PDB file as gemmi writes it, atoms N, CA and C in Angstrom:
CRYST1    1.000    1.000    1.000  90.00  90.00  90.00 P 1                      
ATOM      1  N   UNK A   1     -36.030 120.230   7.489  1.00  0.00           N  
ATOM      2  CA  UNK A   1     -37.402 119.926   7.715  1.00  0.00           C  
ATOM      3  C   UNK A   1     -38.161 120.831   6.819  1.00  0.00           C  
ATOM      4  N   UNK A   2     -37.669 122.244   7.080  1.00  0.00           N  
ATOM      5  CA  UNK A   2     -38.613 123.177   6.292  1.00  0.00           C  
ATOM      6  C   UNK A   2     -38.251 123.442   4.904  1.00  0.00           C  
ATOM      7  N   UNK A   3     -36.819 123.036   4.620  1.00  0.00           N  
ATOM      8  CA  UNK A   3     -36.594 123.010   3.023  1.00  0.00           C  
ATOM      9  C   UNK A   3     -37.336 121.983   2.281  1.00  0.00           C  
ATOM     10  N   UNK A   4     -37.332 120.636   3.107  1.00  0.00           N  
ATOM     11  CA  UNK A   4     -38.267 119.705   2.372  1.00  0.00           C  
ATOM     12  C   UNK A   4     -39.858 120.145   2.094  1.00  0.00           C  
ATOM     13  N   UNK A   5     -40.441 120.997   3.022  1.00  0.00           N  
ATOM     14  CA  UNK A   5     -41.765 121.213   2.711  1.00  0.00           C  
ATOM     15  C   UNK A   5     -41.900 122.009   1.793  1.00  0.00           C  
ATOM     16  N   UNK A   6     -41.248 122.879   1.483  1.00  0.00           N  
ATOM     17  CA  UNK A   6     -41.047 124.300   0.420  1.00  0.00           C  
ATOM     18  C   UNK A   6     -40.955 123.083  -0.795  1.00  0.00           C  
ATOM     19  N   UNK A   7     -39.858 122.226  -0.774  1.00  0.00           N  
ATOM     20  CA  UNK A   7     -39.675 121.355  -2.106  1.00  0.00           C  
ATOM     21  C   UNK A   7     -41.007 120.690  -2.535  1.00  0.00           C  
ATOM     22  N   UNK A   8     -41.340 120.080  -1.421  1.00  0.00           N  
ATOM     23  CA  UNK A   8     -42.745 119.165  -1.813  1.00  0.00           C  
ATOM     24  C   UNK A   8     -43.650 119.964  -2.142  1.00  0.00           C  
ATOM     25  N   UNK A   9     -44.000 121.134  -1.655  1.00  0.00           N  
ATOM     26  CA  UNK A   9     -45.170 122.003  -1.973  1.00  0.00           C  
ATOM     27  C   UNK A   9     -44.930 122.668  -3.239  1.00  0.00           C  
ATOM     28  N   UNK A  10     -43.646 123.124  -3.669  1.00  0.00           N  
ATOM     29  CA  UNK A  10     -43.401 123.495  -5.245  1.00  0.00           C  
ATOM     30  C   UNK A  10     -43.572 122.476  -6.221  1.00  0.00           C  
ATOM     31  N   UNK A  11     -43.228 121.197  -5.973  1.00  0.00           N  
ATOM     32  CA  UNK A  11     -43.490 120.097  -6.798  1.00  0.00           C  
ATOM     33  C   UNK A  11     -44.920 119.968  -7.191  1.00  0.00           C  
ATOM     34  N   UNK A  12     -45.777 120.052  -6.027  1.00  0.00           N  
ATOM     35  CA  UNK A  12     -46.990 119.769  -6.005  1.00  0.00           C  
ATOM     36  C   UNK A  12     -47.618 120.899  -7.120  1.00  0.00           C  
ATOM     37  N   UNK A  13     -47.212 122.140  -6.963  1.00  0.00           N  
ATOM     38  CA  UNK A  13     -47.883 123.231  -7.639  1.00  0.00           C  
ATOM     39  C   UNK A  13     -47.215 123.163  -8.933  1.00  0.00           C  
ATOM     40  N   UNK A  14     -46.108 122.692  -9.488  1.00  0.00           N  
ATOM     41  CA  UNK A  14     -45.760 122.724 -10.787  1.00  0.00           C  
ATOM     42  C   UNK A  14     -46.407 121.555 -11.341  1.00  0.00           C  
ATOM     43  N   UNK A  15     -46.626 120.350 -10.739  1.00  0.00           N  
ATOM     44  CA  UNK A  15     -47.134 119.174 -11.374  1.00  0.00           C  
ATOM     45  C   UNK A  15     -48.561 119.319 -12.126  1.00  0.00           C  
ATOM     46  N   UNK A  16     -49.139 120.499 -12.114  1.00  0.00           N  
ATOM     47  CA  UNK A  16     -50.302 120.593 -12.746  1.00  0.00           C  
ATOM     48  C   UNK A  16     -50.172 121.875 -13.948  1.00  0.00           C  
ATOM     49  N   UNK A  17     -48.932 122.183 -13.861  1.00  0.00           N  
ATOM     50  CA  UNK A  17     -48.563 123.281 -14.810  1.00  0.00           C  
ATOM     51  C   UNK A  17     -48.195 122.654 -16.414  1.00  0.00           C  
ATOM     52  N   UNK A  18     -48.516 123.448 -17.425  1.00  0.00           N  
ATOM     53  CA  UNK A  18     -48.243 122.802 -18.697  1.00  0.00           C  
ATOM     54  C   UNK A  18     -47.168 123.714 -19.042  1.00  0.00           C  
ATOM     55  N   UNK A  19     -45.939 122.871 -20.007  1.00  0.00           N  
ATOM     56  CA  UNK A  19     -44.753 123.631 -20.045  1.00  0.00           C  
ATOM     57  C   UNK A  19     -44.874 123.541 -21.690  1.00  0.00           C  
ATOM     58  N   UNK A  20     -45.701 123.394 -22.387  1.00  0.00           N  
ATOM     59  CA  UNK A  20     -46.039 123.378 -23.768  1.00  0.00           C  
ATOM     60  C   UNK A  20     -46.178 124.786 -24.498  1.00  0.00           C  
ATOM     61  N   UNK A  21     -45.166 125.187 -25.441  1.00  0.00           N  
ATOM     62  CA  UNK A  21     -45.323 126.556 -26.176  1.00  0.00           C  
ATOM     63  C   UNK A  21     -46.322 126.059 -27.357  1.00  0.00           C  
ATOM     64  N   UNK A  22     -47.578 126.616 -27.555  1.00  0.00           N  
ATOM     65  CA  UNK A  22     -48.229 126.299 -28.793  1.00  0.00           C  
ATOM     66  C   UNK A  22     -47.637 126.870 -30.040  1.00  0.00           C  
ATOM     67  N   UNK A  23     -47.461 126.168 -31.014  1.00  0.00           N  
ATOM     68  CA  UNK A  23     -47.001 126.847 -32.356  1.00  0.00           C  
ATOM     69  C   UNK A  23     -48.192 127.630 -33.029  1.00  0.00           C  
ATOM     70  N   UNK A  24     -47.723 128.606 -33.930  1.00  0.00           N  
ATOM     71  CA  UNK A  24     -48.836 129.468 -34.433  1.00  0.00           C  
ATOM     72  C   UNK A  24     -49.760 128.458 -35.333  1.00  0.00           C  
ATOM     73  N   UNK A  25     -51.062 128.644 -35.042  1.00  0.00           N  
ATOM     74  CA  UNK A  25     -52.073 127.721 -35.659  1.00  0.00           C  
ATOM     75  C   UNK A  25     -52.551 126.594 -34.871  1.00  0.00           C  
ATOM     76  N   UNK A  26     -51.769 126.389 -33.735  1.00  0.00           N  
ATOM     77  CA  UNK A  26     -52.241 125.092 -33.087  1.00  0.00           C  
ATOM     78  C   UNK A  26     -53.570 125.132 -32.352  1.00  0.00           C  
ATOM     79  N   UNK A  27     -53.901 126.566 -32.045  1.00  0.00           N  
ATOM     80  CA  UNK A  27     -55.180 126.840 -31.088  1.00  0.00           C  
ATOM     81  C   UNK A  27     -56.357 126.501 -32.424  1.00  0.00           C  
ATOM     82  N   UNK A  28     -56.154 126.319 -33.434  1.00  0.00           N  
ATOM     83  CA  UNK A  28     -57.220 126.391 -34.477  1.00  0.00           C  
ATOM     84  C   UNK A  28     -57.546 124.554 -34.716  1.00  0.00           C  
ATOM     85  N   UNK A  29     -56.394 123.924 -34.360  1.00  0.00           N  
ATOM     86  CA  UNK A  29     -56.458 122.311 -34.617  1.00  0.00           C  
ATOM     87  C   UNK A  29     -57.797 121.795 -33.679  1.00  0.00           C  
ATOM     88  N   UNK A  30     -58.608 121.168 -34.071  1.00  0.00           N  
ATOM     89  CA  UNK A  30     -59.870 120.573 -33.579  1.00  0.00           C  
ATOM     90  C   UNK A  30     -59.514 119.320 -32.881  1.00  0.00           C  
ATOM     91  N   UNK A  31     -59.965 118.793 -32.002  1.00  0.00           N  
ATOM     92  CA  UNK A  31     -59.814 117.715 -31.225  1.00  0.00           C  
ATOM     93  C   UNK A  31     -61.488 116.986 -31.345  1.00  0.00           C  
ATOM     94  N   UNK A  32     -61.378 115.890 -32.204  1.00  0.00           N  
ATOM     95  CA  UNK A  32     -62.441 115.225 -32.406  1.00  0.00           C  
ATOM     96  C   UNK A  32     -62.525 113.503 -32.137  1.00  0.00           C  
ATOM     97  N   UNK A  33     -63.571 112.850 -32.350  1.00  0.00           N  
ATOM     98  CA  UNK A  33     -63.459 111.546 -31.863  1.00  0.00           C  
ATOM     99  C   UNK A  33     -63.392 110.654 -33.298  1.00  0.00           C  
ATOM    100  N   UNK A  34     -63.018 109.489 -33.262  1.00  0.00           N  
ATOM    101  CA  UNK A  34     -62.816 108.651 -34.338  1.00  0.00           C  
ATOM    102  C   UNK A  34     -63.954 108.582 -35.355  1.00  0.00           C  
ATOM    103  N   UNK A  35     -65.252 108.823 -34.518  1.00  0.00           N  
ATOM    104  CA  UNK A  35     -66.425 108.533 -35.266  1.00  0.00           C  
ATOM    105  C   UNK A  35     -66.629 110.074 -36.398  1.00  0.00           C  
ATOM    106  N   UNK A  36     -66.095 111.016 -35.580  1.00  0.00           N  
ATOM    107  CA  UNK A  36     -66.071 112.392 -36.493  1.00  0.00           C  
ATOM    108  C   UNK A  36     -65.183 112.722 -37.656  1.00  0.00           C  
ATOM    109  N   UNK A  37     -64.213 111.710 -37.514  1.00  0.00           N  
ATOM    110  CA  UNK A  37     -63.146 111.856 -38.622  1.00  0.00           C  
ATOM    111  C   UNK A  37     -63.314 110.651 -39.998  1.00  0.00           C  
ATOM    112  N   UNK A  38     -64.494 110.018 -39.874  1.00  0.00           N  
ATOM    113  CA  UNK A  38     -64.868 109.133 -40.968  1.00  0.00           C  
ATOM    114  C   UNK A  38     -64.722 109.704 -42.319  1.00  0.00           C  
ATOM    115  N   UNK A  39     -64.894 110.749 -42.835  1.00  0.00           N  
ATOM    116  CA  UNK A  39     -64.632 111.375 -43.955  1.00  0.00           C  
ATOM    117  C   UNK A  39     -63.580 112.258 -44.225  1.00  0.00           C  
ATOM    118  N   UNK A  40     -62.636 112.029 -43.139  1.00  0.00           N  
ATOM    119  CA  UNK A  40     -61.633 112.874 -43.334  1.00  0.00           C  
ATOM    120  C   UNK A  40     -60.290 112.055 -44.203  1.00  0.00           C  
ATOM    121  N   UNK A  41     -59.335 112.778 -44.261  1.00  0.00           N  
ATOM    122  CA  UNK A  41     -58.108 112.222 -44.596  1.00  0.00           C  
ATOM    123  C   UNK A  41     -57.298 112.192 -43.562  1.00  0.00           C  
ATOM    124  N   UNK A  42     -56.687 110.835 -43.140  1.00  0.00           N  
ATOM    125  CA  UNK A  42     -55.695 110.601 -42.184  1.00  0.00           C  
ATOM    126  C   UNK A  42     -54.267 110.838 -42.948  1.00  0.00           C  
ATOM    127  N   UNK A  43     -53.439 111.503 -42.060  1.00  0.00           N  
ATOM    128  CA  UNK A  43     -52.227 111.998 -42.564  1.00  0.00           C  
ATOM    129  C   UNK A  43     -51.217 111.135 -41.601  1.00  0.00           C  
ATOM    130  N   UNK A  44     -51.505 110.589 -40.753  1.00  0.00           N  
ATOM    131  CA  UNK A  44     -50.616 109.549 -39.673  1.00  0.00           C  
ATOM    132  C   UNK A  44     -51.056 109.785 -38.329  1.00  0.00           C  
ATOM    133  N   UNK A  45     -50.049 109.419 -37.442  1.00  0.00           N  
ATOM    134  CA  UNK A  45     -50.354 109.628 -35.897  1.00  0.00           C  
ATOM    135  C   UNK A  45     -49.031 109.845 -35.248  1.00  0.00           C  
ATOM    136  N   UNK A  46     -49.224 110.088 -33.914  1.00  0.00           N  
ATOM    137  CA  UNK A  46     -47.886 110.703 -33.094  1.00  0.00           C  
ATOM    138  C   UNK A  46     -48.168 110.048 -31.775  1.00  0.00           C  
ATOM    139  N   UNK A  47     -47.405 109.787 -31.052  1.00  0.00           N  
ATOM    140  CA  UNK A  47     -46.900 109.670 -29.645  1.00  0.00           C  
ATOM    141  C   UNK A  47     -46.624 110.833 -29.015  1.00  0.00           C  
ATOM    142  N   UNK A  48     -47.747 111.415 -28.102  1.00  0.00           N  
ATOM    143  CA  UNK A  48     -46.964 112.443 -27.333  1.00  0.00           C  
ATOM    144  C   UNK A  48     -46.454 112.202 -25.880  1.00  0.00           C  
ATOM    145  N   UNK A  49     -45.620 112.507 -25.370  1.00  0.00           N  
ATOM    146  CA  UNK A  49     -45.235 112.069 -24.306  1.00  0.00           C  
ATOM    147  C   UNK A  49     -44.742 113.338 -23.189  1.00  0.00           C  
ATOM    148  N   UNK A  50     -45.085 113.253 -22.123  1.00  0.00           N  
ATOM    149  CA  UNK A  50     -44.877 114.041 -20.820  1.00  0.00           C  
ATOM    150  C   UNK A  50     -44.450 113.517 -19.641  1.00  0.00           C  
ATOM    151  N   UNK A  51     -44.102 114.175 -18.649  1.00  0.00           N  
ATOM    152  CA  UNK A  51     -43.515 113.662 -17.334  1.00  0.00           C  
ATOM    153  C   UNK A  51     -44.998 113.265 -16.816  1.00  0.00           C  
ATOM    154  N   UNK A  52     -45.062 111.964 -16.323  1.00  0.00           N  
ATOM    155  CA  UNK A  52     -46.242 111.645 -15.321  1.00  0.00           C  
ATOM    156  C   UNK A  52     -45.944 111.654 -13.923  1.00  0.00           C  
ATOM    157  N   UNK A  53     -44.605 112.129 -13.557  1.00  0.00           N  
ATOM    158  CA  UNK A  53     -44.446 112.405 -12.010  1.00  0.00           C  
ATOM    159  C   UNK A  53     -43.397 113.632 -11.965  1.00  0.00           C  
ATOM    160  N   UNK A  54     -43.697 114.308 -11.084  1.00  0.00           N  
ATOM    161  CA  UNK A  54     -42.662 115.323 -10.762  1.00  0.00           C  
ATOM    162  C   UNK A  54     -42.026 115.153  -9.536  1.00  0.00           C  
ATOM    163  N   UNK A  55     -40.570 114.650  -9.294  1.00  0.00           N  
ATOM    164  CA  UNK A  55     -40.075 113.923  -8.361  1.00  0.00           C  
ATOM    165  C   UNK A  55     -40.717 112.805  -7.935  1.00  0.00           C  
ATOM    166  N   UNK A  56     -41.311 112.850  -6.391  1.00  0.00           N  
ATOM    167  CA  UNK A  56     -42.178 111.589  -6.253  1.00  0.00           C  
ATOM    168  C   UNK A  56     -43.632 111.654  -6.289  1.00  0.00           C  
ATOM    169  N   UNK A  57     -44.217 112.741  -7.083  1.00  0.00           N  
ATOM    170  CA  UNK A  57     -45.633 113.006  -6.890  1.00  0.00           C  
ATOM    171  C   UNK A  57     -45.919 112.946  -8.360  1.00  0.00           C  
ATOM    172  N   UNK A  58     -46.937 112.152  -8.243  1.00  0.00           N  
ATOM    173  CA  UNK A  58     -48.027 111.894  -9.643  1.00  0.00           C  
ATOM    174  C   UNK A  58     -48.421 113.102 -10.138  1.00  0.00           C  
ATOM    175  N   UNK A  59     -48.589 113.432 -11.418  1.00  0.00           N  
ATOM    176  CA  UNK A  59     -49.145 114.623 -11.961  1.00  0.00           C  
ATOM    177  C   UNK A  59     -50.553 114.380 -12.287  1.00  0.00           C  
ATOM    178  N   UNK A  60     -51.386 115.388 -12.090  1.00  0.00           N  
ATOM    179  CA  UNK A  60     -52.672 115.512 -12.337  1.00  0.00           C  
ATOM    180  C   UNK A  60     -53.062 115.089 -13.521  1.00  0.00           C  
ATOM    181  N   UNK A  61     -54.092 113.938 -13.672  1.00  0.00           N  
ATOM    182  CA  UNK A  61     -54.475 113.295 -15.000  1.00  0.00           C  
ATOM    183  C   UNK A  61     -54.855 114.436 -16.160  1.00  0.00           C  
ATOM    184  N   UNK A  62     -55.795 115.371 -15.527  1.00  0.00           N  
ATOM    185  CA  UNK A  62     -56.268 116.189 -16.486  1.00  0.00           C  
ATOM    186  C   UNK A  62     -55.388 117.430 -17.058  1.00  0.00           C  
ATOM    187  N   UNK A  63     -54.306 117.821 -16.271  1.00  0.00           N  
ATOM    188  CA  UNK A  63     -53.147 118.625 -16.687  1.00  0.00           C  
ATOM    189  C   UNK A  63     -52.154 117.660 -17.843  1.00  0.00           C  
ATOM    190  N   UNK A  64     -52.200 116.541 -17.317  1.00  0.00           N  
ATOM    191  CA  UNK A  64     -51.135 115.765 -18.398  1.00  0.00           C  
ATOM    192  C   UNK A  64     -52.007 115.570 -19.558  1.00  0.00           C  
ATOM    193  N   UNK A  65     -53.308 115.473 -19.628  1.00  0.00           N  
ATOM    194  CA  UNK A  65     -54.026 115.310 -21.004  1.00  0.00           C  
ATOM    195  C   UNK A  65     -54.065 116.790 -21.633  1.00  0.00           C  
ATOM    196  N   UNK A  66     -54.160 117.750 -21.022  1.00  0.00           N  
ATOM    197  CA  UNK A  66     -54.156 118.934 -21.713  1.00  0.00           C  
ATOM    198  C   UNK A  66     -52.868 119.192 -22.418  1.00  0.00           C  
ATOM    199  N   UNK A  67     -51.876 118.876 -21.479  1.00  0.00           N  
ATOM    200  CA  UNK A  67     -50.564 118.901 -22.054  1.00  0.00           C  
ATOM    201  C   UNK A  67     -50.079 118.075 -23.321  1.00  0.00           C  
ATOM    202  N   UNK A  68     -50.481 116.731 -23.306  1.00  0.00           N  
ATOM    203  CA  UNK A  68     -50.581 115.901 -24.431  1.00  0.00           C  
ATOM    204  C   UNK A  68     -51.173 116.193 -25.722  1.00  0.00           C  
ATOM    205  N   UNK A  69     -52.484 116.847 -25.436  1.00  0.00           N  
ATOM    206  CA  UNK A  69     -53.259 117.616 -26.299  1.00  0.00           C  
ATOM    207  C   UNK A  69     -52.546 118.442 -27.096  1.00  0.00           C  
ATOM    208  N   UNK A  70     -51.916 119.429 -26.370  1.00  0.00           N  
ATOM    209  CA  UNK A  70     -51.139 120.722 -26.831  1.00  0.00           C  
ATOM    210  C   UNK A  70     -49.991 120.210 -27.356  1.00  0.00           C  
ATOM    211  N   UNK A  71     -49.328 119.019 -27.371  1.00  0.00           N  
ATOM    212  CA  UNK A  71     -48.288 118.413 -27.995  1.00  0.00           C  
ATOM    213  C   UNK A  71     -48.798 118.065 -29.278  1.00  0.00           C  
ATOM    214  N   UNK A  72     -49.926 117.192 -29.271  1.00  0.00           N  
ATOM    215  CA  UNK A  72     -50.301 116.634 -30.534  1.00  0.00           C  
ATOM    216  C   UNK A  72     -50.774 117.680 -31.225  1.00  0.00           C  
ATOM    217  N   UNK A  73     -51.281 118.654 -31.003  1.00  0.00           N  
ATOM    218  CA  UNK A  73     -51.612 119.864 -31.651  1.00  0.00           C  
ATOM    219  C   UNK A  73     -50.696 120.357 -32.614  1.00  0.00           C  
ATOM    220  N   UNK A  74     -49.485 120.720 -31.870  1.00  0.00           N  
ATOM    221  CA  UNK A  74     -48.318 121.288 -32.312  1.00  0.00           C  
ATOM    222  C   UNK A  74     -47.630 120.140 -33.590  1.00  0.00           C  
ATOM    223  N   UNK A  75     -47.994 118.992 -33.192  1.00  0.00           N  
ATOM    224  CA  UNK A  75     -47.351 117.949 -34.393  1.00  0.00           C  
ATOM    225  C   UNK A  75     -48.452 118.168 -35.628  1.00  0.00           C  
ATOM    226  N   UNK A  76     -49.658 118.614 -35.309  1.00  0.00           N  
ATOM    227  CA  UNK A  76     -50.674 118.591 -36.441  1.00  0.00           C  
ATOM    228  C   UNK A  76     -50.351 119.572 -37.100  1.00  0.00           C  
ATOM    229  N   UNK A  77     -49.951 120.735 -36.469  1.00  0.00           N  
ATOM    230  CA  UNK A  77     -49.369 122.155 -37.093  1.00  0.00           C  
ATOM    231  C   UNK A  77     -48.148 121.639 -38.380  1.00  0.00           C  
ATOM    232  N   UNK A  78     -47.247 120.835 -37.517  1.00  0.00           N  
ATOM    233  CA  UNK A  78     -46.139 120.355 -38.216  1.00  0.00           C  
ATOM    234  C   UNK A  78     -46.753 119.774 -39.498  1.00  0.00           C  
ATOM    235  N   UNK A  79     -47.674 118.819 -39.551  1.00  0.00           N  
ATOM    236  CA  UNK A  79     -47.954 118.105 -40.469  1.00  0.00           C  
ATOM    237  C   UNK A  79     -48.710 118.768 -41.477  1.00  0.00           C  
ATOM    238  N   UNK A  80     -49.373 119.723 -41.453  1.00  0.00           N  
ATOM    239  CA  UNK A  80     -50.186 120.773 -41.956  1.00  0.00           C  
ATOM    240  C   UNK A  80     -51.467 120.035 -41.701  1.00  0.00           C  
ATOM    241  N   UNK A  81     -52.004 119.891 -40.660  1.00  0.00           N  
ATOM    242  CA  UNK A  81     -53.368 118.966 -40.372  1.00  0.00           C  
ATOM    243  C   UNK A  81     -54.278 119.923 -39.673  1.00  0.00           C  
ATOM    244  N   UNK A  82     -55.370 119.823 -39.770  1.00  0.00           N  
ATOM    245  CA  UNK A  82     -56.331 120.505 -38.938  1.00  0.00           C  
ATOM    246  C   UNK A  82     -57.009 119.720 -37.488  1.00  0.00           C  
ATOM    247  N   UNK A  83     -56.910 118.624 -37.647  1.00  0.00           N  
ATOM    248  CA  UNK A  83     -57.604 117.746 -36.693  1.00  0.00           C  
ATOM    249  C   UNK A  83     -56.577 116.554 -35.928  1.00  0.00           C  
ATOM    250  N   UNK A  84     -56.969 116.482 -34.591  1.00  0.00           N  
ATOM    251  CA  UNK A  84     -56.422 115.523 -33.895  1.00  0.00           C  
ATOM    252  C   UNK A  84     -57.656 114.511 -33.111  1.00  0.00           C  
ATOM    253  N   UNK A  85     -57.250 113.060 -32.953  1.00  0.00           N  
ATOM    254  CA  UNK A  85     -58.085 112.350 -32.523  1.00  0.00           C  
ATOM    255  C   UNK A  85     -57.433 111.723 -31.292  1.00  0.00           C  
ATOM    256  N   UNK A  86     -57.656 111.410 -30.353  1.00  0.00           N  
ATOM    257  CA  UNK A  86     -57.149 110.684 -29.169  1.00  0.00           C  
ATOM    258  C   UNK A  86     -57.217 109.226 -29.446  1.00  0.00           C  
ATOM    259  N   UNK A  87     -56.330 108.406 -29.685  1.00  0.00           N  
ATOM    260  CA  UNK A  87     -56.694 107.046 -29.865  1.00  0.00           C  
ATOM    261  C   UNK A  87     -56.232 105.949 -28.746  1.00  0.00           C  
ATOM    262  N   UNK A  88     -55.912 106.774 -27.497  1.00  0.00           N  
ATOM    263  CA  UNK A  88     -55.491 105.995 -26.364  1.00  0.00           C  
ATOM    264  C   UNK A  88     -55.619 106.649 -25.212  1.00  0.00           C  
ATOM    265  N   UNK A  89     -55.915 106.137 -24.243  1.00  0.00           N  
ATOM    266  CA  UNK A  89     -55.746 106.602 -22.680  1.00  0.00           C  
ATOM    267  C   UNK A  89     -54.198 107.013 -22.435  1.00  0.00           C  
ATOM    268  N   UNK A  90     -54.030 107.515 -21.479  1.00  0.00           N  
ATOM    269  CA  UNK A  90     -52.689 107.976 -21.023  1.00  0.00           C  
ATOM    270  C   UNK A  90     -52.132 106.759 -20.219  1.00  0.00           C  
ATOM    271  N   UNK A  91     -50.881 106.607 -20.820  1.00  0.00           N  
ATOM    272  CA  UNK A  91     -50.180 105.280 -19.968  1.00  0.00           C  
ATOM    273  C   UNK A  91     -48.770 105.764 -19.760  1.00  0.00           C  
ATOM    274  N   UNK A  92     -48.227 105.969 -18.320  1.00  0.00           N  
ATOM    275  CA  UNK A  92     -46.954 106.378 -18.403  1.00  0.00           C  
ATOM    276  C   UNK A  92     -46.610 107.697 -18.787  1.00  0.00           C  
ATOM    277  N   UNK A  93     -47.514 108.689 -18.812  1.00  0.00           N  
ATOM    278  CA  UNK A  93     -47.299 109.887 -19.542  1.00  0.00           C  
ATOM    279  C   UNK A  93     -47.249 110.253 -21.083  1.00  0.00           C  
ATOM    280  N   UNK A  94     -47.731 109.002 -21.530  1.00  0.00           N  
ATOM    281  CA  UNK A  94     -47.957 108.746 -23.220  1.00  0.00           C  
ATOM    282  C   UNK A  94     -49.151 108.735 -23.490  1.00  0.00           C  
ATOM    283  N   UNK A  95     -49.688 109.268 -24.864  1.00  0.00           N  
ATOM    284  CA  UNK A  95     -50.862 109.214 -25.521  1.00  0.00           C  
ATOM    285  C   UNK A  95     -50.790 109.077 -26.996  1.00  0.00           C  
ATOM    286  N   UNK A  96     -51.522 108.202 -27.630  1.00  0.00           N  
ATOM    287  CA  UNK A  96     -51.142 108.503 -29.093  1.00  0.00           C  
ATOM    288  C   UNK A  96     -52.410 108.956 -29.586  1.00  0.00           C  
ATOM    289  N   UNK A  97     -52.270 109.728 -30.631  1.00  0.00           N  
ATOM    290  CA  UNK A  97     -53.289 110.793 -31.387  1.00  0.00           C  
ATOM    291  C   UNK A  97     -53.123 110.356 -32.953  1.00  0.00           C  
ATOM    292  N   UNK A  98     -54.509 110.273 -33.717  1.00  0.00           N  
ATOM    293  CA  UNK A  98     -54.651 110.359 -35.121  1.00  0.00           C  
ATOM    294  C   UNK A  98     -54.460 111.732 -35.800  1.00  0.00           C  
ATOM    295  N   UNK A  99     -53.732 111.856 -36.735  1.00  0.00           N  
ATOM    296  CA  UNK A  99     -53.491 113.277 -37.299  1.00  0.00           C  
ATOM    297  C   UNK A  99     -54.397 113.239 -38.800  1.00  0.00           C  
ATOM    298  N   UNK A 100     -55.389 114.187 -38.854  1.00  0.00           N  
ATOM    299  CA  UNK A 100     -56.181 114.204 -40.069  1.00  0.00           C  
ATOM    300  C   UNK A 100     -56.529 115.470 -40.606  1.00  0.00           C  
ATOM    301  N   UNK A 101     -56.972 115.498 -41.718  1.00  0.00           N  
ATOM    302  CA  UNK A 101     -57.265 116.921 -42.547  1.00  0.00           C  
ATOM    303  C   UNK A 101     -58.994 116.880 -42.344  1.00  0.00           C  
ATOM    304  N   UNK A 102     -59.386 117.364 -42.030  1.00  0.00           N  
ATOM    305  CA  UNK A 102     -61.091 117.305 -42.267  1.00  0.00           C  
ATOM    306  C   UNK A 102     -61.700 118.668 -42.971  1.00  0.00           C  
ATOM    307  N   UNK A 103     -61.170 119.764 -42.867  1.00  0.00           N  
ATOM    308  CA  UNK A 103     -61.723 121.024 -43.505  1.00  0.00           C  
ATOM    309  C   UNK A 103     -61.027 121.508 -45.067  1.00  0.00           C  
TER     310      UNK A 103                                                      
END                                                                             
């Protein structure tokens, strides 16, 4: 019984952690709304995906959102873009982003 409690508490603690390593330059990628990018050049889009459950526990929505944004920023760096726009809500650990050049 004691081992089960340790596993459960450990799962809850890591369910809020982010495992995404930002690429160099990812911290400079802006997160904007679709209205903000009206005059920007759209380079494409990406679907970021992360775990929405750890064992049987649902992950924190805000932690997942931050992780998905970090993944999208990494993709923007790969595409030589400077801006991302969330295009969907989180669904089963997945979120869609537009990738833009604005600056």
